[in-house]
C-alpha positions as CSV (number, residue, x, y, z in Angstrom):
1,M,-15.1,-77.4,41.5
2,N,-13.1,-75.4,39.0
3,K,-13.1,-78.4,36.6
4,I,-16.9,-78.6,36.8
5,N,-17.2,-74.8,36.2
6,N,-14.9,-75.0,33.2
7,I,-17.1,-77.8,31.6
8,L,-20.2,-75.7,32.3
9,F,-18.5,-72.7,30.7
10,V,-17.7,-74.7,27.5
11,I,-21.3,-75.9,27.3
12,L,-22.9,-72.6,27.8
13,T,-20.6,-70.8,25.3
14,S,-21.2,-73.5,22.7
15,V,-25.0,-73.0,23.1
16,S,-24.6,-69.3,23.1
17,R,-22.9,-69.3,19.7
18,K,-26.0,-70.9,18.1
19,L,-28.5,-68.4,19.5
20,N,-28.0,-65.6,17.0
21,F,-31.2,-63.9,18.2
22,L,-29.7,-63.1,21.6
23,P,-27.3,-60.2,22.4
24,R,-24.8,-63.0,23.1
25,G,-21.9,-60.7,24.0
26,K,-24.0,-58.8,26.6
27,V,-25.4,-62.0,28.1
28,G,-21.9,-63.5,28.2
29,I,-20.5,-60.4,30.1
30,R,-23.1,-61.0,32.8
31,L,-22.4,-64.7,33.0
32,N,-18.6,-63.9,33.1
33,K,-19.1,-62.2,36.4
34,I,-20.7,-65.3,37.8
35,F,-17.8,-67.5,36.5
36,G,-15.3,-64.9,37.8
37,N,-16.6,-65.3,41.3
38,I,-16.6,-68.9,41.4
39,N,-13.6,-69.8,39.3
40,T,-10.0,-68.9,40.3
41,N,-8.9,-68.9,36.6
42,P,-10.5,-66.2,34.5
43,L,-8.3,-67.1,31.4
44,K,-10.3,-69.4,29.1
45,K,-9.0,-71.4,26.3
46,F,-11.4,-72.4,23.6
47,K,-11.9,-73.1,19.9
48,A,-13.1,-70.1,17.9
49,N,-15.7,-70.4,15.1
50,N,-12.8,-70.4,12.5
51,G,-11.2,-73.5,14.2
52,L,-8.3,-71.6,15.7
53,T,-7.5,-71.8,19.4
54,Y,-8.2,-68.6,21.2
55,F,-7.7,-67.4,24.8
56,A,-9.9,-64.9,26.6
57,D,-9.6,-63.1,29.9
58,I,-13.2,-62.9,30.8
59,R,-12.4,-59.8,32.9
60,S,-11.1,-57.9,29.9
61,Y,-13.4,-55.3,28.1
62,T,-11.8,-56.4,24.7
63,E,-12.1,-60.1,25.3
64,N,-15.0,-60.8,27.5
65,Y,-17.6,-61.5,24.7
66,V,-15.3,-63.6,22.5
67,P,-16.0,-67.0,23.9
68,W,-19.8,-66.4,23.8
69,T,-19.8,-65.3,20.1
70,G,-16.8,-67.5,19.0
71,E,-15.2,-64.7,17.2
72,Y,-13.3,-61.4,17.4
73,E,-14.2,-58.9,14.8
74,G,-14.9,-62.1,12.7
75,K,-16.7,-60.5,9.8
76,T,-14.0,-57.7,9.4
77,I,-11.2,-60.2,9.7
78,D,-12.8,-62.4,7.0
79,K,-13.3,-59.5,4.6
80,I,-9.8,-58.1,5.1
81,L,-8.1,-61.6,4.6
82,Q,-9.6,-61.7,1.1
83,I,-7.2,-58.9,0.1
84,V,-4.1,-59.8,2.2
85,P,-1.5,-61.4,-0.1
86,K,-0.6,-64.9,1.0
87,D,3.0,-64.5,-0.4
88,A,4.0,-61.5,1.5
89,N,5.1,-60.5,5.0
90,I,2.8,-58.7,7.4
91,L,3.1,-56.1,10.1
92,D,0.6,-56.1,13.0
93,I,1.2,-52.8,14.8
94,G,-0.6,-53.1,18.1
95,G,-1.1,-56.8,18.6
96,N,-3.1,-56.5,21.8
97,V,-3.7,-60.2,22.7
98,G,-3.1,-61.7,19.3
99,Y,-6.5,-62.3,17.7
100,W,-5.6,-60.5,14.5
101,S,-2.0,-61.8,14.6
102,V,-3.0,-65.4,14.7
103,N,-5.5,-65.0,11.8
104,L,-2.9,-63.3,9.7
105,A,-0.3,-65.9,10.5
106,E,-2.6,-68.7,9.6
107,H,-3.4,-66.9,6.3
108,I,0.0,-66.4,4.9
109,N,2.2,-69.0,3.2
110,S,5.0,-70.9,5.0
111,G,8.1,-68.9,4.7
112,N,6.4,-65.6,5.3
113,T,6.2,-63.9,8.6
114,V,3.8,-61.8,10.7
115,S,5.8,-59.3,12.7
116,V,3.7,-58.2,15.8
117,F,4.4,-55.2,17.8
118,E,2.9,-54.8,21.3
119,P,4.5,-52.6,24.0
120,F,2.8,-54.2,27.1
121,K,4.4,-57.3,28.6
122,K,1.3,-59.2,29.6
123,N,-0.3,-58.6,26.2
124,S,2.8,-59.6,24.3
125,E,3.0,-62.9,26.4
126,R,-0.6,-63.6,25.4
127,I,0.3,-63.1,21.7
128,K,3.1,-65.6,22.0
129,E,0.7,-68.0,23.7
130,I,-2.0,-67.9,21.1
131,L,0.5,-68.2,18.3
132,E,2.2,-71.3,20.0
133,A,-1.2,-72.9,20.7
134,N,-1.9,-72.8,17.0
135,N,1.6,-73.9,15.9
136,L,2.2,-70.6,14.2
137,E,5.3,-69.5,16.1
138,N,7.5,-70.2,13.0
139,K,5.3,-67.8,10.9
140,S,5.5,-65.0,13.4
141,K,7.8,-62.8,15.5
142,V,6.6,-60.8,18.5
143,Y,8.4,-57.4,19.5
144,Q,7.6,-56.1,23.0
145,L,7.9,-52.4,22.1
146,G,5.9,-49.5,21.0
147,L,6.3,-47.6,17.6
148,G,6.3,-43.9,17.5
149,D,8.1,-40.8,16.1
150,K,11.2,-41.0,18.3
151,N,13.2,-43.2,20.7
152,E,11.9,-42.6,24.2
153,K,10.1,-44.1,27.2
154,V,6.5,-43.1,27.7
155,G,3.7,-43.5,30.1
156,F,0.3,-45.1,29.5
157,R,-3.3,-45.2,30.5
158,I,-5.3,-48.4,30.9
159,S,-9.0,-48.3,29.8
160,Q,-11.3,-47.7,32.8
161,E,-13.2,-51.0,32.3
162,D,-9.9,-53.0,32.5
163,Q,-8.8,-51.1,35.5
164,E,-12.1,-51.7,37.3
165,N,-12.2,-55.5,36.5
166,G,-8.5,-56.2,37.1
167,S,-7.8,-57.8,33.8
168,D,-4.2,-59.1,33.3
169,S,-4.3,-58.1,29.6
170,F,-5.8,-54.8,28.6
171,N,-6.5,-52.0,26.2
172,A,-4.2,-49.0,26.9
173,Q,-3.1,-45.7,25.3
174,L,0.5,-44.6,25.1
175,L,0.9,-41.1,26.4
176,S,3.6,-39.1,24.5
177,N,3.6,-36.2,27.0
178,E,4.3,-38.5,30.0
179,N,7.5,-40.2,31.1
180,G,7.2,-43.8,31.9
181,D,8.7,-47.3,31.4
182,I,7.3,-48.2,28.0
183,K,9.9,-48.3,25.4
184,V,9.1,-46.7,22.0
185,T,11.2,-46.6,18.9
186,T,10.7,-45.6,15.3
187,F,10.0,-48.2,12.6
188,D,12.7,-46.7,10.4
189,E,15.3,-47.2,13.1
190,L,14.2,-50.8,13.7
191,D,14.0,-51.4,10.0
192,K,17.8,-50.7,9.8
193,K,18.4,-53.6,12.1
194,E,15.7,-56.1,11.0
195,N,15.4,-55.3,7.3
196,F,11.7,-55.8,6.8
197,E,11.1,-56.9,3.3
198,N,8.2,-57.8,1.0
199,I,5.6,-56.2,3.3
200,G,2.2,-56.6,1.6
201,F,-0.1,-55.6,4.4
202,I,-0.1,-53.7,7.6
203,K,-2.8,-53.7,10.3
204,I,-2.5,-50.6,12.7
205,D,-4.4,-50.2,16.0
206,I,-2.4,-48.3,18.6
207,E,-5.0,-46.3,20.4
208,G,-4.2,-42.8,19.1
209,Y,-0.5,-43.4,18.4
210,E,-1.1,-44.0,14.7
211,I,0.3,-40.7,13.4
212,K,3.4,-40.9,15.5
213,F,4.0,-44.4,14.0
214,L,3.7,-43.0,10.5
215,R,6.0,-40.0,11.2
216,G,8.6,-42.7,12.5
217,A,8.2,-44.8,9.3
218,K,8.7,-42.2,6.6
219,K,11.6,-43.8,4.9
220,F,9.8,-47.2,4.9
221,F,6.6,-45.8,3.3
222,S,8.6,-43.9,0.7
223,K,9.7,-47.2,-0.7
224,N,6.8,-49.5,0.2
225,K,3.1,-49.3,-0.7
226,P,1.4,-52.1,1.3
227,I,-2.4,-52.4,1.8
228,I,-3.3,-50.9,5.2
229,Y,-6.2,-51.5,7.5
230,G,-6.3,-49.5,10.8
231,E,-8.2,-47.9,13.6
232,F,-7.7,-44.1,13.2
233,T,-10.0,-42.7,15.9
234,P,-9.7,-38.9,15.7
235,Q,-10.5,-38.3,19.3
236,D,-7.6,-40.6,20.4
237,I,-5.2,-39.2,17.9
238,K,-6.0,-35.6,19.0
239,Q,-5.2,-36.6,22.6
240,N,-1.6,-37.1,21.5
241,N,-1.5,-33.6,19.9
242,D,-1.8,-34.9,16.3
243,D,-4.0,-34.1,13.4
244,P,-6.1,-37.1,12.2
245,K,-6.1,-35.7,8.7
246,F,-2.4,-36.0,8.5
247,I,-3.0,-39.3,6.8
248,Y,-4.3,-37.6,3.7
249,E,-1.0,-35.8,3.4
250,F,1.1,-38.8,4.2
251,F,-0.6,-41.3,1.9
252,K,-0.9,-39.2,-1.4
253,D,-0.7,-42.4,-3.5
254,Y,-3.6,-44.1,-1.7
255,L,-7.4,-44.2,-1.7
256,F,-9.3,-44.1,1.5
257,Y,-12.3,-46.2,2.5
258,Q,-14.3,-45.9,5.7
259,E,-15.6,-49.2,7.1
260,T,-19.3,-49.5,7.6
261,K,-21.3,-52.3,9.1
262,D,-21.4,-54.3,5.9
263,S,-18.9,-52.8,3.6
264,F,-16.4,-50.0,2.9
265,V,-17.3,-46.5,1.5
266,K,-14.8,-44.4,-0.4
267,L,-13.9,-41.1,1.1
268,K,-13.0,-37.9,-0.7
269,E,-9.7,-36.4,0.1
270,G,-9.8,-34.5,3.3
271,Q,-13.2,-35.9,4.3
272,D,-13.9,-36.5,7.9
273,F,-13.9,-40.1,9.2
274,T,-14.9,-41.9,12.4
275,R,-12.6,-44.8,13.0
276,D,-11.7,-47.9,11.0
277,L,-10.1,-47.1,7.6
278,L,-9.0,-49.3,4.6
279,L,-6.1,-47.7,2.7
280,I,-5.5,-49.0,-0.8
281,P,-2.6,-48.1,-3.1
282,K,-4.0,-46.4,-6.2
283,Q,-2.6,-49.0,-8.5
284,L,-4.5,-51.8,-6.7
285,E,-7.9,-50.1,-6.7
286,T,-9.5,-52.1,-9.5
287,K,-8.3,-55.4,-8.1
288,I,-9.3,-54.8,-4.6
289,S,-12.6,-53.2,-5.4
290,N,-13.6,-56.3,-7.4
291,I,-12.7,-58.6,-4.6
292,L,-14.6,-56.6,-1.9
293,K,-17.2,-55.4,-4.3
294,I,-16.8,-51.8,-3.3
């Protein structure tokens, strides 16, 4: 029975990707509930639109639409990859289940590495799985730990949707004011041991812990000026008692761009922002602006 259901799932998701006029993600989420009720394995393996092998837990709020659309933040990833240097090493801070990680590892040249940081065990296992499925384990390294402003163990809060649906992988926020079992260290401390070199790009998405990561990486950023793309959600940052506009003080040699639906809009220093930001070293402004046409 499961075999038949899996075949039906593949057929329906293939059809869904061609029906651009449908809200495919929303339709898929409803169909996922049907498949979840009749299939004992909610983890689906499939080919994404870009040809890479993906996995998705159809119970997960982050992943449930991906098989039906064939992409995860596809347009954003495609845009960002245009400016990610192929001959550099990459940091993926907050790997979740590896959708960004696998695209970054595929993009860079052999001999370079994507270092992925993800504090939650099930998520980090999924990252390793997707990298291995695409034969990219030699271009990547996964660290199961969080990055903050001090060495500690903290608690976390799983998103309400993933709690209710019982997903094995999930979105969660680290909670700096709660004791727990999640190991957190500073990037500067880790850098002493690992000696991260030639970092050309950093992706950051750690659900409100972004400022704490930056505070724990002062030495690194005093010597390195990589391109940065990240989720800096003010509401989440404030929940960890940090000021979102700290990034303007921290990155004085950078220009700030707010992501919009189709492009990026340049921000004035100190201007309010909503979420996803592209941070460009000032010396690279002309080059990157020409590539992205911003």
